[in-house]
Each structure stands twice: as structure tokens, then as C-alpha cells.
C-alpha positions as CSV (number, residue, x, y, z in Angstrom):
1,M,0.0,0.0,0.0
2,Q,1.5,3.3,-1.1
3,K,2.0,5.7,1.8
4,T,0.7,9.3,1.5
5,V,2.2,12.6,2.7
6,L,0.7,16.1,2.7
7,I,3.2,19.0,2.8
8,T,2.3,22.7,3.3
9,G,4.4,25.5,1.9
10,C,5.8,23.9,-1.3
11,S,6.6,26.9,-3.4
12,D,9.6,26.6,-5.7
13,G,13.0,27.2,-3.9
14,G,11.8,26.4,-0.4
15,I,12.2,23.5,2.0
16,G,8.7,22.2,1.3
17,H,9.5,22.0,-2.4
18,A,12.6,19.9,-1.7
19,L,10.7,17.7,0.8
20,A,8.0,17.0,-1.8
21,E,10.6,15.9,-4.4
22,E,12.4,13.7,-1.9
23,F,9.2,12.0,-0.6
24,H,8.2,11.4,-4.3
25,A,11.6,9.9,-5.1
26,R,11.1,7.5,-2.1
27,G,7.8,6.2,-3.7
28,L,5.2,8.0,-1.6
29,K,2.1,9.6,-2.9
30,V,2.7,13.3,-2.3
31,F,0.1,16.1,-1.9
32,A,2.1,19.3,-2.3
33,T,0.4,22.6,-1.4
34,A,0.9,26.3,-1.6
35,R,-1.3,29.4,-1.9
36,N,-0.4,29.7,-5.5
37,V,-0.2,26.5,-7.5
38,K,1.8,28.2,-10.2
39,T,4.7,28.2,-7.8
40,M,4.8,24.4,-7.9
41,E,4.9,23.8,-11.6
42,K,8.2,21.9,-11.4
43,L,6.6,19.5,-8.9
44,K,3.6,19.0,-11.2
45,E,6.0,18.2,-14.1
46,K,7.4,15.4,-12.0
47,G,4.0,13.8,-11.4
48,I,3.5,15.2,-7.9
49,E,-0.1,16.3,-7.2
50,T,-0.2,20.0,-6.4
51,L,-3.1,21.6,-4.6
52,P,-4.0,25.2,-3.5
53,L,-4.0,25.9,0.2
54,D,-4.1,28.9,2.5
55,V,-3.4,27.7,6.0
56,T,-5.0,30.8,7.4
57,D,-8.3,30.1,5.7
58,T,-10.6,27.5,7.3
59,N,-12.6,26.9,4.1
60,S,-9.3,26.3,2.2
61,I,-8.2,23.7,4.7
62,Q,-11.6,21.9,4.7
63,C,-11.7,21.9,0.9
64,L,-8.2,20.3,0.9
65,K,-9.3,17.7,3.4
66,A,-12.3,16.8,1.3
67,Q,-10.1,16.4,-1.8
68,I,-7.5,14.3,-0.1
69,S,-10.1,12.1,1.6
70,E,-11.7,11.5,-1.7
71,T,-8.4,10.4,-3.2
72,T,-7.2,8.2,-0.3
73,G,-10.5,6.9,1.0
74,G,-10.3,9.0,4.1
75,T,-6.7,8.3,5.2
76,L,-3.3,10.0,5.4
77,D,0.0,8.7,6.7
78,I,2.2,11.8,7.1
79,L,1.4,15.5,7.6
80,V,4.3,18.0,7.2
81,N,3.6,21.4,8.6
82,N,6.1,23.5,6.7
83,A,4.3,26.7,5.7
84,G,5.7,29.7,7.5
85,A,6.2,33.4,7.4
86,C,9.1,35.5,8.6
87,Y,10.1,39.2,8.7
88,Q,12.5,41.5,10.5
89,A,11.4,44.1,13.0
90,A,12.5,45.3,16.4
91,A,9.9,44.4,19.1
92,S,9.2,48.0,19.9
93,D,8.8,49.0,16.3
94,D,6.6,46.1,15.2
95,A,2.9,46.5,14.2
96,M,0.4,44.3,16.0
97,T,-1.5,43.6,12.8
98,R,1.7,42.2,11.3
99,I,2.5,40.1,14.4
100,K,-1.0,38.6,14.3
101,S,-0.7,37.8,10.6
102,L,2.5,36.0,11.2
103,F,1.0,33.9,14.1
104,D,-1.9,33.1,11.9
105,V,0.5,31.3,9.5
106,N,3.1,29.9,11.8
107,I,0.9,28.8,14.8
108,F,-2.8,29.0,14.2
109,G,-2.5,27.6,10.7
110,T,-0.4,24.8,11.9
111,M,-2.8,24.0,14.7
112,E,-5.8,24.0,12.4
113,M,-4.1,21.8,9.8
114,T,-3.2,19.3,12.5
115,Q,-6.7,19.2,13.9
116,A,-8.1,18.7,10.4
117,F,-5.8,15.9,9.3
118,V,-5.0,13.9,12.5
119,P,-8.3,12.0,12.2
120,L,-7.1,10.8,8.7
121,I,-3.8,9.7,10.2
122,I,-5.5,7.8,13.0
123,E,-7.8,6.1,10.5
124,S,-4.8,5.1,8.4
125,N,-3.1,3.5,11.4
126,R,-6.3,1.7,12.4
127,R,-7.2,0.5,8.9
128,H,-3.7,-0.8,8.2
129,A,-3.0,-2.1,11.7
130,R,0.2,-0.2,12.1
131,S,1.8,2.6,14.1
132,E,3.5,4.6,11.3
133,G,1.5,7.8,11.3
134,R,3.6,11.0,11.5
135,V,3.0,14.7,12.2
136,V,6.0,16.7,11.4
137,M,6.7,20.3,12.4
138,I,9.4,22.1,10.5
139,G,10.5,24.2,13.4
140,S,13.4,26.5,13.9
141,L,16.3,27.1,16.2
142,S,14.8,30.5,16.6
143,A,12.5,28.8,19.1
144,L,15.6,28.6,21.4
145,V,17.9,31.3,20.2
146,P,16.7,35.0,20.7
147,T,17.8,36.3,17.4
148,I,17.5,40.1,17.7
149,F,15.0,42.0,15.5
150,Y,13.0,38.8,15.0
151,S,11.0,38.6,18.2
152,A,7.6,37.8,16.5
153,Y,9.1,35.0,14.4
154,N,11.1,33.7,17.4
155,S,8.1,33.6,19.7
156,S,5.9,31.9,17.0
157,K,8.5,29.1,16.6
158,A,8.8,28.7,20.4
159,A,5.0,28.3,20.5
160,M,5.3,25.6,17.8
161,F,8.0,23.8,19.7
162,Q,5.8,23.5,22.8
163,Y,2.7,22.7,20.8
164,A,4.6,19.8,19.2
165,N,5.9,18.6,22.6
166,T,2.3,18.4,24.0
167,L,0.9,16.9,20.8
168,R,3.6,14.2,20.8
169,I,2.3,12.9,24.2
170,E,-1.4,13.2,23.3
171,L,-1.1,11.3,20.0
172,A,1.2,8.6,21.2
173,P,-1.7,6.3,22.2
174,F,-2.8,6.3,18.6
175,G,0.5,5.2,17.2
176,I,1.3,8.7,15.8
177,K,4.8,10.1,16.2
178,V,5.3,13.9,16.3
179,V,8.7,15.1,15.0
180,T,10.1,18.6,15.2
181,A,12.8,19.2,12.6
182,V,15.1,22.1,12.7
183,E,14.8,24.1,9.5
184,I,16.2,26.9,7.4
185,N,16.9,29.7,9.7
186,T,19.6,29.6,12.4
187,G,20.0,25.9,11.3
188,R,21.4,27.4,8.1
189,V,19.5,25.7,5.4
190,A,19.2,27.5,2.0
191,S,15.7,28.8,1.6
192,R,13.7,31.9,0.4
193,I,11.8,32.7,3.6
194,I,14.0,35.7,4.4
195,R,13.4,38.8,2.3
196,D,15.3,42.1,2.0
197,E,12.3,44.3,2.4
198,D,12.1,45.1,6.1
199,P,13.8,48.5,6.4
200,L,14.2,50.2,9.8
201,P,11.2,52.5,10.3
202,E,11.7,56.3,10.4
203,G,12.2,57.5,13.9
204,S,13.3,54.2,15.3
205,V,15.4,54.2,18.4
206,Y,17.7,51.8,16.6
207,A,18.7,54.4,14.0
208,P,22.3,54.6,15.4
209,I,22.9,51.0,14.3
210,K,20.9,51.1,11.1
211,E,23.7,49.6,9.0
212,V,23.9,46.7,11.5
213,Y,20.1,46.2,11.5
214,E,20.1,45.8,7.8
215,T,22.6,43.0,7.9
216,V,21.1,40.9,10.7
217,G,18.9,38.7,8.4
218,R,21.8,38.0,6.0
219,T,24.2,37.3,8.8
220,V,22.1,34.9,10.8
221,F,19.6,33.4,8.4
222,T,21.1,33.4,4.9
223,A,24.8,32.6,5.5
224,K,26.2,29.5,3.8
225,G,24.5,26.3,4.9
226,T,23.0,23.0,4.1
227,S,21.3,22.8,0.7
228,G,17.6,22.2,0.6
229,D,18.1,18.9,-1.2
230,E,20.6,17.6,1.4
231,Y,18.3,18.7,4.2
232,A,15.4,17.0,2.6
233,R,17.3,13.7,2.2
234,V,18.2,13.7,5.9
235,T,14.8,14.8,7.1
236,V,12.8,12.3,5.0
237,S,15.1,9.5,6.1
238,H,14.4,10.5,9.7
239,I,10.6,10.7,9.2
240,L,10.4,7.3,7.5
241,G,12.6,5.7,10.0
242,P,12.1,5.3,13.8
243,A,11.4,9.1,13.9
244,S,12.7,10.2,17.3
245,P,11.0,13.4,18.5
246,F,13.7,15.9,17.4
247,L,15.9,16.2,14.3
248,W,18.9,18.5,14.4
249,A,20.1,18.1,10.8
250,A,21.2,21.4,9.4
251,D,24.7,22.8,9.5
252,E,25.7,24.2,12.9
253,S,22.3,23.5,14.5
254,W,24.0,21.1,16.9
255,K,26.1,24.0,18.3
256,C,22.9,25.9,19.2
257,W,21.5,22.7,20.8
258,I,24.6,22.7,23.0
259,F,24.3,26.5,23.7
260,D,20.8,25.9,24.9
261,Y,22.3,24.4,28.0
262,F,24.2,27.5,28.7
263,P,22.8,30.3,31.0
264,R,20.1,32.2,29.1
265,T,22.1,35.4,29.4
266,F,24.8,33.8,27.1
267,W,22.8,35.1,24.1
268,D,22.7,38.6,25.7
269,W,26.5,38.6,25.6
270,A,26.8,37.0,22.2
271,F,24.4,39.3,20.3
272,R,25.4,42.4,22.2
273,G,28.9,42.2,20.7
274,Q,28.0,40.7,17.3
275,F,25.3,43.3,16.4
276,S,26.8,46.5,18.0
277,L,24.3,46.8,20.8
278,D,27.2,48.2,22.9
279,K,27.5,51.0,20.4
280,L,23.8,51.7,20.7
281,A,24.0,51.8,24.5
282,A,26.9,54.2,24.2
283,A,25.0,56.5,21.8
284,F,22.0,56.5,24.1
285,K,24.2,57.3,27.1
286,E,25.6,60.3,25.3
287,T,22.1,61.7,24.9
288,Y,21.3,61.8,28.6
289,E,24.8,62.7,29.7
290,G,24.7,65.6,27.3
291,R,21.5,66.8,28.9
292,K,23.0,66.6,32.3
293,R,25.9,68.9,31.2
294,R,23.4,71.4,29.9
């Protein structure tokens, strides 16, 4: 019986796209999704079924569930929650509407997709008398590492981490394993999630380090790293194998795993020096000392 896998966020150039290709190469029936199906033309050319999906839209999720249920007879073996959003902004500069939109994709969309498709995974396990169902979260080391100017993204990924931890325990009785895989960002996997369109807003208190602000994303998120294809091979092998709860596969991710055992203030020290926060503190100190002299 051919296993089935549903992957969100499969636009060309991303992790989801690479995962879809790898699962397909391993002989699985792949349902690849994205908001715009035109971004998945290369997958379609390879014989992979591509379907539209907006993880923030309940109707879109339910429509997809109906389509997949009709194709599979009401079962699914693997759900990969990969769809995600990311942008750069200092916590004090960020707009709440933007933060809520990011959480709609990264957290609430993930939760709703999981609620919708877990019943199909349970049914697959029951019908085929096996315990091989999987729910996979493409997480991020940003859940553990407080990368500056990415507070909304960091906190959304931290929420996903704990959601997956809880889900893993709750779904264990049904033979479903929940896997959190470190992905593109501080794990250094090539992807297109980071954009160069988040300038420092006018009047920001971070203006003295504007040049540094504009390099944070490139420094932390888009430095050289594991290729999407290589990451997909390791990740798919893990998912199809015993599937332990956590996968730290990307270049340098193991370092951050070790750093997580350090005191939390370790990152205060590390980022203060790397991103000129000492310079910002000195500039701020000058403003109030100047007033004292006057």
C-alpha cells in the first residue's frame, strides 16, 4: 500500500518543495500545497499532485481535506507542517497587525491543519493495523535562540515547539509520532523565507545602528549552509525511520543545541557584541549625559 504525505508551503525554492521531491523519489504519494499552485509547476511536471492551500483560511483547509479524503478513501500517513512566514522588526517597532498575521500562519494555521488531518492519520493507522503515522513540524532554532529583531518569528516558533511537545504525548496512544525538525533559519538551510524588504522605520530608536540592523537577516539566516536537497534527504530518512522526536540536521544546528544548556544570558552577551548593541548603548548614554551637562 503506497503511503501518503501532505506537505504545506511547497513553493519553488523552499524547504517544502525539496521535501516534496524527496518523498516522491522514495515512492510516496505526495500532496504538495501552496497558496499559488503556479509556484509548484516543477513539482507538477514530476508527477506530484499540487493543490491550492491557504493555512490561514478554514474553508481552504476543509476543501483540501475533502479532496485528499476522496483520493485516499479517508486516510493520510504523514502531515508535514512546513508553511511559514518571517520578517524583520524590532519588538518596539513592530505593528500588532503584522504580528497577528505571522502567528496566523506559523501557529494557528499549523494547529488548524493538525486538527483537520490527525483524524485521517488515526484512520490510516487503524485501517492498516500499524503505528506509522507522523505529524512533522518544520521548526526553527529561533525557538531557542533569541535572534534580535525577529521577536515575532522567534516567539511563534517557540510556541510551535511547545505545541509539538504536547501533541507528541497526546497522540502517542494512537501510534502517531510527532517530529520537530530544525529548519532553514539559524540551522542554516538554504531557503527563500528571508526577504530584503524590512527597512528600519523612520524615527526608530535603533537608527544609530541602522547599518547593522540591515545585515542581521543576512548574517544569521542566509549565511552558507545545508542545501535544501541535502536537508530534505536527511529529514525524509528520519521521518520514514524510527522518527525520534527531534531532528537537528542542518549545518551548525548542533552548536545551538549545546548552547541551549548555557545560561540564558549567554545570548545577551553574544548578540550584544555581534550586532553593535554596545555601540547603541553608548550612543544612548551620550544623549542623557549631554542633557546633564546642559
